[in-house]
C-alpha positions as CSV (number, residue, x, y, z in Angstrom):
1,X,-17.2,-32.6,-2.9
2,X,-16.1,-29.8,-5.2
3,X,-12.8,-28.1,-4.3
4,X,-12.7,-24.4,-3.7
5,X,-11.2,-22.2,-6.5
6,X,-7.9,-20.8,-5.4
7,X,-6.7,-17.3,-5.0
8,X,-2.9,-16.8,-4.7
9,X,-1.8,-13.8,-2.6
10,X,1.8,-12.8,-2.8
11,X,2.6,-11.4,0.7
12,X,1.0,-12.7,3.9
13,X,1.4,-9.5,5.9
14,X,-0.8,-6.6,6.9
15,X,-2.6,-6.3,3.5
16,X,-2.4,-9.9,2.5
17,X,-3.8,-11.4,5.7
18,X,-5.3,-8.2,7.1
19,X,-7.5,-7.5,4.1
20,X,-7.3,-9.5,0.9
21,X,-7.4,-12.9,2.6
22,X,-10.7,-12.1,4.3
23,X,-12.3,-10.8,1.2
24,X,-11.2,-13.8,-1.0
25,X,-12.1,-16.3,1.7
26,X,-15.5,-14.9,2.2
27,X,-16.0,-15.0,-1.6
28,X,-15.5,-18.8,-1.7
29,X,-11.8,-19.0,-2.6
30,X,-9.2,-21.2,-0.9
31,X,-6.4,-18.7,-0.2
32,X,-2.9,-19.6,-1.0
33,X,-0.3,-17.2,0.5
34,X,3.2,-17.0,-1.0
35,X,5.6,-15.5,1.6
36,X,9.2,-15.8,2.9
37,X,8.4,-16.0,6.6
38,X,9.0,-19.7,7.3
39,X,7.5,-19.6,10.8
40,X,4.3,-18.0,9.5
41,X,4.1,-20.4,6.5
42,X,4.3,-23.4,8.9
43,X,1.7,-21.9,11.3
44,X,-0.7,-21.2,8.4
45,X,-0.4,-24.7,7.0
46,X,-0.8,-26.4,10.4
47,X,-4.0,-24.5,11.2
48,X,-5.3,-24.3,7.7
49,X,-6.4,-20.7,8.5
50,X,-5.5,-17.7,10.6
51,X,-7.0,-15.2,13.1
52,X,-8.1,-11.8,11.9
53,X,-8.7,-9.4,14.8
54,X,-10.9,-6.5,13.7
55,X,-10.2,-3.6,16.1
56,X,-12.9,-1.0,15.7
57,X,-13.7,2.1,17.7
58,X,-16.7,0.5,19.3
59,X,-15.7,-3.2,19.6
60,X,-13.0,-5.8,18.8
61,X,-13.8,-9.2,17.4
62,X,-11.7,-12.2,16.2
63,X,-12.5,-13.9,12.9
64,X,-11.3,-17.3,11.8
65,X,-10.2,-17.0,8.1
66,X,-9.9,-20.2,6.0
67,X,-9.4,-22.5,4.2
68,X,-5.8,-21.2,3.8
69,X,-2.5,-22.7,2.6
70,X,0.9,-21.2,2.3
71,X,4.0,-21.8,0.2
72,X,7.5,-20.4,0.3
73,X,7.7,-17.6,-2.3
74,X,11.4,-18.5,-3.0
75,X,10.4,-22.0,-4.2
76,X,9.8,-21.1,-7.9
77,X,8.5,-24.5,-8.9
78,X,6.0,-24.7,-6.0
79,X,4.7,-21.2,-6.5
80,X,4.5,-21.6,-10.3
81,X,2.3,-24.7,-9.8
82,X,-0.1,-22.6,-7.6
83,X,-0.1,-19.8,-10.2
84,X,-0.9,-22.3,-13.0
85,X,-4.1,-23.4,-11.3
86,X,-5.2,-20.2,-9.6
87,X,-8.5,-18.5,-10.5
88,X,-7.3,-15.2,-9.1
89,X,-4.1,-13.6,-7.9
90,X,-3.1,-10.6,-5.9
91,X,0.1,-8.9,-4.8
92,X,0.7,-7.3,-1.4
93,X,4.5,-7.4,-1.2
94,X,5.6,-3.8,-1.4
95,X,6.8,-2.0,-4.5
96,X,10.4,-3.0,-3.9
97,X,9.6,-6.7,-4.1
98,X,7.6,-6.8,-7.3
99,X,10.7,-7.9,-9.3
100,X,11.2,-10.9,-7.0
101,X,7.8,-12.4,-7.5
102,X,7.7,-11.9,-11.3
103,X,9.8,-15.1,-12.0
104,X,7.5,-17.6,-10.4
105,X,4.4,-15.8,-11.9
106,X,5.9,-16.0,-15.3
107,X,6.8,-19.7,-14.8
108,X,3.3,-20.4,-13.6
109,X,1.6,-18.6,-16.5
110,X,3.8,-20.5,-19.0
111,X,2.9,-23.8,-17.3
112,X,-0.8,-22.9,-17.3
113,X,-0.9,-22.0,-20.9
114,X,1.0,-25.2,-21.9
115,X,-1.4,-27.4,-19.9
116,X,-4.5,-25.7,-21.2
117,X,-3.4,-26.0,-24.8
118,X,-2.6,-29.7,-24.3
119,X,-6.0,-30.5,-22.8
120,X,-8.1,-28.2,-25.0
121,X,-6.3,-28.5,-28.3
122,X,-5.8,-24.8,-28.4
123,X,-9.3,-23.9,-27.2
124,X,-10.3,-20.8,-25.4
125,X,-8.1,-19.9,-22.4
126,X,-9.8,-18.7,-19.2
127,X,-8.2,-15.3,-18.4
128,X,-6.5,-14.6,-15.1
129,X,-6.3,-11.4,-13.2
130,X,-3.8,-10.0,-10.8
131,X,-5.0,-7.4,-8.3
132,X,-2.1,-5.2,-7.2
133,X,-2.4,-3.9,-3.7
134,X,0.7,-1.8,-3.8
135,X,1.3,1.9,-2.9
136,X,2.9,2.5,-6.3
137,X,1.1,4.5,-9.0
138,X,2.3,2.4,-12.0
139,X,2.4,-0.9,-10.1
140,X,0.5,-2.8,-12.9
141,X,2.8,-1.6,-15.6
142,X,5.9,-2.4,-13.5
143,X,4.8,-6.0,-12.7
144,X,3.7,-6.6,-16.3
145,X,7.2,-5.5,-17.5
146,X,8.9,-7.8,-15.1
147,X,6.7,-10.8,-16.0
148,X,7.2,-10.1,-19.7
149,X,10.9,-10.3,-19.3
150,X,10.5,-13.7,-17.7
151,X,8.3,-15.3,-20.4
152,X,9.7,-17.2,-23.4
153,X,9.6,-15.1,-26.5
154,X,6.7,-17.2,-28.1
155,X,4.5,-16.6,-25.1
156,X,5.0,-12.8,-24.7
157,X,2.1,-11.9,-27.0
158,X,-0.3,-13.9,-24.8
159,X,0.3,-11.8,-21.7
160,X,-1.8,-8.9,-22.9
161,X,-4.6,-11.2,-24.0
162,X,-4.9,-13.5,-21.0
163,X,-3.8,-11.6,-17.9
164,X,-5.3,-8.5,-16.4
165,X,-3.1,-6.3,-14.2
166,X,-5.6,-4.5,-11.9
167,X,-4.8,-1.5,-9.7
168,X,-6.6,-1.3,-6.4
169,X,-6.9,1.2,-3.6
170,X,-6.0,-0.4,-0.2
171,X,-7.4,1.8,2.6
172,X,-7.9,-0.6,5.4
173,X,-5.3,0.1,8.2
174,X,-3.5,-2.9,9.7
175,X,-0.4,-2.5,11.9
176,X,2.3,-5.1,12.1
177,X,1.6,-7.5,15.1
178,X,3.7,-7.0,18.2
179,X,6.2,-9.7,19.3
180,X,3.8,-10.5,22.2
181,X,0.8,-11.0,19.8
182,X,2.9,-13.1,17.5
183,X,4.2,-15.3,20.4
184,X,0.6,-15.9,21.5
185,X,-0.7,-16.6,18.0
186,X,1.8,-16.6,15.0
187,X,-1.1,-16.3,12.5
188,X,-2.8,-13.3,14.2
189,X,-3.2,-10.1,12.2
190,X,-5.0,-7.0,13.5
191,X,-6.9,-4.6,11.2
192,X,-9.7,-2.0,11.3
193,X,-13.1,-3.2,10.1
194,X,-13.2,-0.9,7.0
195,X,-14.1,-3.2,4.1
196,X,-14.1,-1.5,0.7
197,X,-11.7,-2.5,-2.1
198,X,-12.0,-0.2,-5.2
199,X,-10.4,-1.7,-8.3
200,X,-9.8,-0.5,-11.8
201,X,-12.8,-1.9,-13.9
202,X,-11.1,-1.3,-17.2
203,X,-8.0,-3.4,-16.4
204,X,-9.6,-6.8,-16.0
205,X,-9.2,-9.5,-18.6
206,X,-12.6,-11.1,-19.1
207,X,-15.5,-10.8,-16.6
208,X,-14.9,-9.0,-13.3
209,X,-14.7,-11.7,-10.6
210,X,-17.3,-11.5,-7.7
211,X,-15.4,-10.6,-4.6
212,X,-16.9,-9.5,-1.3
213,X,-16.2,-5.8,-0.7
214,X,-14.6,-5.3,-4.1
215,X,-16.0,-2.4,-6.2
216,X,-14.9,-2.2,-9.9
217,X,-14.9,1.5,-10.8
218,X,-14.1,3.7,-13.8
219,X,-12.4,6.1,-14.3
220,X,-9.9,4.9,-11.7
221,X,-7.4,7.8,-11.5
222,X,-9.5,9.8,-9.2
223,X,-9.6,6.9,-6.6
224,X,-5.8,6.3,-6.7
225,X,-5.1,10.0,-6.4
226,X,-7.5,10.4,-3.5
227,X,-5.9,7.4,-1.7
228,X,-2.3,8.6,-2.4
229,X,-2.8,12.4,-1.7
230,X,-5.2,12.1,1.2
231,X,-4.9,8.8,3.0
232,X,-1.2,8.0,2.3
233,X,-0.1,11.6,2.6
234,X,-2.0,12.0,5.8
235,X,-0.5,8.9,7.3
236,X,3.0,9.8,6.4
237,X,2.7,13.4,7.7
238,X,1.2,12.1,10.9
239,X,4.1,9.8,11.3
240,X,6.8,12.4,10.6
241,X,5.3,15.1,12.7
242,X,4.5,12.6,15.5
243,X,8.0,11.4,15.4
244,X,9.4,14.9,15.8
245,X,7.2,15.4,18.9
246,X,8.1,12.2,20.5
247,X,4.9,10.1,20.2
248,X,4.7,6.3,19.8
249,X,1.3,5.9,18.2
250,X,-0.5,7.7,15.4
251,X,-3.6,8.5,17.6
252,X,-1.3,10.2,20.1
253,X,0.1,12.5,17.4
254,X,-3.4,13.2,16.1
255,X,-4.5,14.4,19.6
256,X,-1.7,17.0,19.5
257,X,-3.3,20.4,18.5
258,X,-0.2,21.5,16.5
259,X,0.0,18.3,14.6
260,X,-3.7,18.2,13.9
261,X,-3.7,21.8,12.7
262,X,-0.9,21.2,10.2
263,X,-2.3,17.9,9.1
264,X,-5.7,19.4,8.5
265,X,-4.2,22.3,6.5
266,X,-2.3,19.8,4.3
267,X,-5.3,17.6,3.7
268,X,-7.4,20.7,2.9
269,X,-4.8,21.6,0.2
270,X,-4.8,18.1,-1.2
271,X,-8.6,18.0,-1.2
272,X,-8.9,21.3,-3.1
273,X,-6.4,20.2,-5.6
274,X,-8.2,16.9,-6.2
275,X,-11.5,18.7,-6.5
276,X,-10.0,20.9,-9.2
277,X,-8.2,18.0,-11.0
278,X,-10.9,15.4,-11.0
279,X,-14.1,17.5,-10.5
280,X,-14.8,15.7,-7.3
281,X,-17.6,16.7,-5.1
282,X,-16.0,19.1,-2.6
283,X,-18.5,18.3,0.2
284,X,-18.2,14.5,-0.2
285,X,-14.4,14.8,-0.3
286,X,-14.4,16.9,2.9
287,X,-16.5,14.3,4.6
288,X,-14.1,11.6,3.4
289,X,-11.2,13.5,5.0
290,X,-13.1,13.8,8.3
291,X,-14.0,10.1,8.2
292,X,-10.3,9.3,7.6
293,X,-9.2,11.4,10.5
294,X,-11.7,9.6,12.8
295,X,-10.2,6.3,11.7
296,X,-6.6,7.6,12.3
297,X,-7.8,8.3,15.9
298,X,-8.7,4.6,16.5
299,X,-6.8,3.8,19.7
300,X,-7.7,0.1,19.5
301,X,-5.7,-0.3,16.3
302,X,-2.5,0.9,18.0
303,X,-0.8,2.0,14.7
304,X,2.8,2.9,15.6
305,X,4.5,6.0,14.4
306,X,7.4,3.8,13.2
307,X,5.1,2.1,10.7
308,X,3.5,5.4,9.5
309,X,6.9,7.1,8.9
310,X,9.1,4.2,7.6
311,X,10.8,4.3,4.2
312,X,11.1,8.1,3.8
313,X,13.1,7.9,0.6
314,X,10.1,6.3,-1.2
315,X,7.5,8.5,0.5
316,X,9.3,11.7,-0.4
317,X,9.8,10.7,-4.0
318,X,8.7,13.3,-6.7
319,X,5.5,11.6,-7.6
320,X,4.6,10.1,-4.3
321,X,2.2,11.1,-1.5
322,X,3.6,14.4,-0.2
323,X,5.6,15.9,-3.1
324,X,3.0,14.7,-5.6
325,X,0.2,16.3,-3.6
326,X,2.1,19.5,-3.4
327,X,2.7,19.5,-7.2
328,X,-1.0,18.9,-7.8
329,X,-1.8,21.8,-5.5
330,X,0.6,24.1,-7.4
331,X,-0.9,23.0,-10.7
332,X,-4.2,24.5,-9.5
333,X,-2.7,27.6,-8.0
334,X,-3.0,26.4,-4.4
335,X,0.0,27.2,-2.2
336,X,1.0,23.9,-0.5
337,X,2.0,25.5,2.8
338,X,0.7,22.6,5.0
339,X,2.1,19.9,2.6
340,X,5.5,21.6,2.8
341,X,5.5,20.9,6.6
342,X,4.9,17.2,5.8
343,X,7.8,17.2,3.3
344,X,10.1,19.0,5.7
345,X,9.2,16.6,8.6
346,X,9.9,13.7,6.3
347,X,13.4,15.1,5.4
348,X,14.0,15.5,9.1
349,X,13.1,11.9,9.9
350,X,16.2,10.4,11.5
351,X,15.1,7.1,13.1
352,X,18.3,5.1,13.4
353,X,16.3,1.9,13.2
354,X,15.0,2.7,9.7
355,X,17.8,2.0,7.1
356,X,16.1,4.3,4.6
357,X,16.0,7.1,7.1
358,X,19.7,6.5,7.8
359,X,20.3,6.7,4.0
360,X,18.3,10.0,3.8
361,X,20.1,11.6,6.7
362,X,23.5,10.7,5.1
363,X,22.5,12.6,2.0
364,X,21.4,15.6,4.0
365,X,24.6,15.6,6.0
366,X,27.0,14.9,3.2
367,X,25.4,16.9,0.3
368,X,23.4,19.6,2.2
369,X,19.7,20.3,2.5
370,X,19.2,21.8,-1.0
371,X,20.9,18.9,-2.8
372,X,18.9,16.4,-0.7
373,X,15.7,18.2,-1.6
374,X,16.5,18.0,-5.3
375,X,17.9,14.5,-5.2
376,X,15.2,12.8,-3.1
377,X,12.1,15.0,-3.8
378,X,12.9,16.4,-7.2
379,X,12.4,20.0,-5.9
380,X,14.9,22.5,-7.3
381,X,16.4,24.9,-4.7
382,X,15.2,28.0,-6.5
383,X,11.5,26.9,-6.7
384,X,8.8,28.4,-4.5
385,X,8.1,25.0,-3.0
386,X,11.7,24.7,-2.0
387,X,11.4,27.9,0.0
388,X,8.3,26.7,1.8
389,X,9.9,23.4,2.7
390,X,13.2,25.0,3.7
391,X,11.3,27.4,6.1
392,X,9.4,24.5,7.7
393,X,12.5,22.4,8.0
394,X,14.3,25.1,9.9
395,X,11.3,25.4,12.2
396,X,11.5,21.7,13.0
397,X,15.1,21.7,14.2
398,X,15.8,21.2,17.9
399,X,14.7,24.1,20.0
400,X,11.9,25.2,17.7
401,X,8.3,25.2,19.1
402,X,7.1,22.5,16.7
403,X,10.0,20.2,17.5
404,X,9.3,20.4,21.3
405,X,7.2,17.9,23.1
């Protein structure tokens, strides 16, 4: 019996198990997860698969995903061996962890190339591709740089020839399982049924692999900008405004008329900016926004505000979802009034359980609002955008109408 080709996924969390694992498994791959959660690794290996619960608006169903194996991402030798024989790879670890996975990938590539040369006497090498499922604009370049550093000097020229670093747009929503869900089934992951994975056609090395739900598109910038400035910006803003008004879940915040109005205003600004920048169809983009809001309202998904809002330092960065969208709007002479509310609410996010929120509030307290605005968001105090954000920030302080529940 012929073995399945393997697909190595770095990260067995909401994106790894909640999306990529399903697509690769349904495409005939044996999925190998590399993760650091020992209990999850053991559970995946015992079962040889995992439970994916698709929570839709109309119905919920459980799927058994397999065959699956898992390895400890900290075991460089074991992970390198999986990389060496993999047909396809993907990352879903978060932008901050890309440096940590580069070493085993570099070791695995070096091992693969050495073995292929030994067996084929220098014959043609089958290319590999790494699909990056990260909310980071330049994730392919970042990972490529880290891997390049880890390769022996003689092998560095091969990286560009033999490995494709492929950006993707991850739009399936998948909250972190609750402690109760994990206790009942350690492998369980919950996600919405949405099943489309756009990837950058021009970034593949060799032929584009056939993967269920994967759409290779070109040019790709319009897709990444739409995801970042509509989906990600909307999620973050929903989280920050929802937090200010005391909600626990995203769908609760969306049902709030004040939150909905501000979110709609912000997404309208983003949409107009994207239409101007990429010559997108305005009607189709408007329909995409409405479809996204309908998905945000999915009560069965139970997406918590804490997940939507977490890591404000990254989400408020100059080129990221909120400030980046506001800058694109300004570029096309659109006043980012609604987006300014999102930036302001992010700067006011003070969840004591989020270390990045604690770091942010320390900057605001110790250096002042204007310094924090410039240091975190790259917005100078004398800019028109600073004035918009400052005005919204003041309105969000305790006692103001938008801060009240």
